[in-house]
N, C-alpha and C positions, 0 to 999 in steps of 0.2 A: 726488267726484272724490278729495277728502283721505282718505276711508274706503278707497277703491280703493288709493291708494298705500300705505297702511299695510298692507293685506292682501298687497300684492305684496312689500312688504319683509319682512314676516313669513314669507311662503312661502319667500323666498329664503333667510333664516336657517336655516329649519328644514330646508331642502334641504343646506345646508352642514353642519348638525349631523349630519343623517342619513349624509351621505357620510363625515364623521368617524368617526362610530361604526361604519359598515361597515369603515373602514380599521383601527381599533383591533381589531375582531373578527378581521379577517384576520391582524393582527400577533400577536394571542393564539394563533391557530392555528400560526403559524409558530414561536412560541417555544416550543411543545410538542414540536417536533421535536429531533432531536440530531444535532450536525454531527461527522463523523468524518474525520480524517486518517490514511491508512494506507500504508504503504510498498508500492510496486508489486509486490514479490515475494509479496505476500498477496491479490492481486487475486481469484482464484478462491475462495480459502477464506473471506475476509472477506465477499465478496458472498453466499455462501450463508449465512454467519452472520447477516449483517444481515436477509437475507429471513426467517430463522426468528425472529429477534429481533422483528421488526415484526409477525409473526403472534402472538406470544406477548404481547408487551407493548402494541400497538396504538399504537405510538410511530412516526411517521414519522421516517425516517433519510436523511440525505444524506451521501454518502461520496465523498472526494476521494483518487485514487490517484496517487502519484508517488513518486520517489525520497525516501528518508528525509531527505538533506540539503535538497532543494528544499522539501519540506513545512515543514521547520524555519526555512527563511529566509522562508517566507511567514508564519509565526506570528510571527516576529521582527519583520516589517514590519507587524503589525497584524491579520493574518488570525485569525479566531475558530475554535476547534474545542474540542467538549466532550472529545472523546478524540483522542489522537495515538498511533498505533501504529507504532512505529520498529524498525529493524533495529540500531539504534546508540544505547543508553541516555544516552550522554553528550550527544546532541543535545538532550535534554529540559531540560538545565540553564537556568535564567533564563528559562524560558518562561511562568512563572507557574501551573502546576498544582497541584492540591491534593495529588495523590498519585502514585506510581509502582507499577506492578506489572511485576516483571522476571522473564524466563525463562518465561513461559506457553507457549512453542512455540520450537523450534529447527530449523535448517536447516544443510544441508552442501553442499559444492561437489562438482560432477562436471564433466568435459570431455566436451563433446558435438559431433557433426558432423551435416550434414544427412542425412535419412534416405535421400535419394537416393545418398549415397555409402556405402550398405550394404556393397558389395563393395570399397571403398577402404580399405586398412588403415593405421591409424595406431598410434603408440606413444608413451610418455610423452616420449621424446626429440624428438619433432616440436614440442613447445612452445618448443625452443631453436633450431630450424632455420630458415633463412632462406626455405626454399621455400615453405612453407604460408602461407596467411593465417589470421590469428588476431584474435578479437574478446574483450576482457576489459573489465571495469569500470575506471574511472579510480581511482586511489590517492585516498584521501579520502573515499569513499563507502563503505558498509558492505560491499558485495560486492567492491570493489576490495581494501579492506584485507584482508579474509579470503582473498582470492585472492593477495596478495602474502605472507600468513602461511603459506600452505599450499604455494604453488608457487615462492615466490621471485620475483625480478625477471624479468618476461616482456616481451620486445620485440615488442609487439603491432603490428598493423596498424591498429587502431582502438580507441580507449578510450571508453566509454560511460558516462554519468552515472546509469545504472540498469541492473538485470539484465535487465528485458525488453527494452531496446535491444539488449543482447547475444545475446538469444535470437532476436530478429527478423533479425538480421544472419545467424545460422547458419540459421534456418528458411527464409530467401529465398536460401539458398546464396551470399551475397555473401562468405563466408568459408569455410575448410575446418573450422576448429575454434573452439569458444567455451568459456568457463567460466562455468557458471551454476549455479543451486541445484538440488538433486535435484528439488524440488517443481516446478520449470519443466520438467524432463524428464519428469515425469509428466503435466503438463498439456499440453504440446505435441507433437502427434503427428508433426510433420514433422522432429524430431530424435530422435537415439539416441545412446547413449554411444559415445565414440570407441574406446574399448577396455574391457575388463573392469576395473572399479574397485570397491574397498571404499569404501563410504561410511563417512568417518571424519573426526574433527575435525582442525584447529579448525573450530568451528561457529559460525554466527551466532544470537544469542540476542535473541528479540524482546521489547520492553517496551512497556507501555502507560501513558501518562500520562493523568490524568482530572481533571476539575474538576466540582464540583457534583453534585447528585443524579443528574441524567442521565448524567453522565460516569460516576459510581461504578455505577449500576444496570447499565449496559453492561459495565463492566469485570468486574463479578460473573457477568455472563453468559458473559463470555469464559472462565472457569475452571469453567463448569457442565459436565455430562455431555455435554450436547447440543452444545455447541461444541467440547468435545474430541473428540468422535467426528467432527465436520465437519473439524477440522484434521488429525487423524489419517488420515481418508480421502484427504486432499490430499497426504499424503506428509510432513507435519511431524512431528517428534519432540517428545514431550510430558514 
């Protein structure tokens, strides 16, 4: 009886150790991955770039897309990222990253309308008229700051915290006009330019903050010929 109790206890301890080892192995695999926070305006291009990076490096990647300000707030609150790709380099300050790569890609603004309004004419003066419905990014976020810099103060009907929300408003015909990035125009078939426009600055310059070898390796990939081709094909200037 005494020997049986000892065997049961030994079996129990071995089971616990086994579970602990399996858990540690799982953690090890998780630690081999890379966490990336990226501005929402980069969703399409970064998604493709990450897919190619995983194929080449065999490193599992997790990406979180949101407005640059929102992501920076999460990082300040303790969230962890190996890479932070933002439309505003000033947001990186104080986040504890090892290095910064500035200006690896650029974007510019364009005024769009729903594609269903193809026969409805607009002109620049419509941005200051009361009749139309307009969506723009809020001041204080990168797309909002760029909008104010290029177009001045606009009395919009809705102010959004990221450019994808503005794009969604226009695509769903909730508004007549919206100011988005030229890359959004390229990636969203439900919107078209509101009138002929020259693509000109002020532009948004993207920066990447990185930490550790994993973050450094991915940042090196962002300036590779493979990544440059991906970003260029999605409408970014390099």
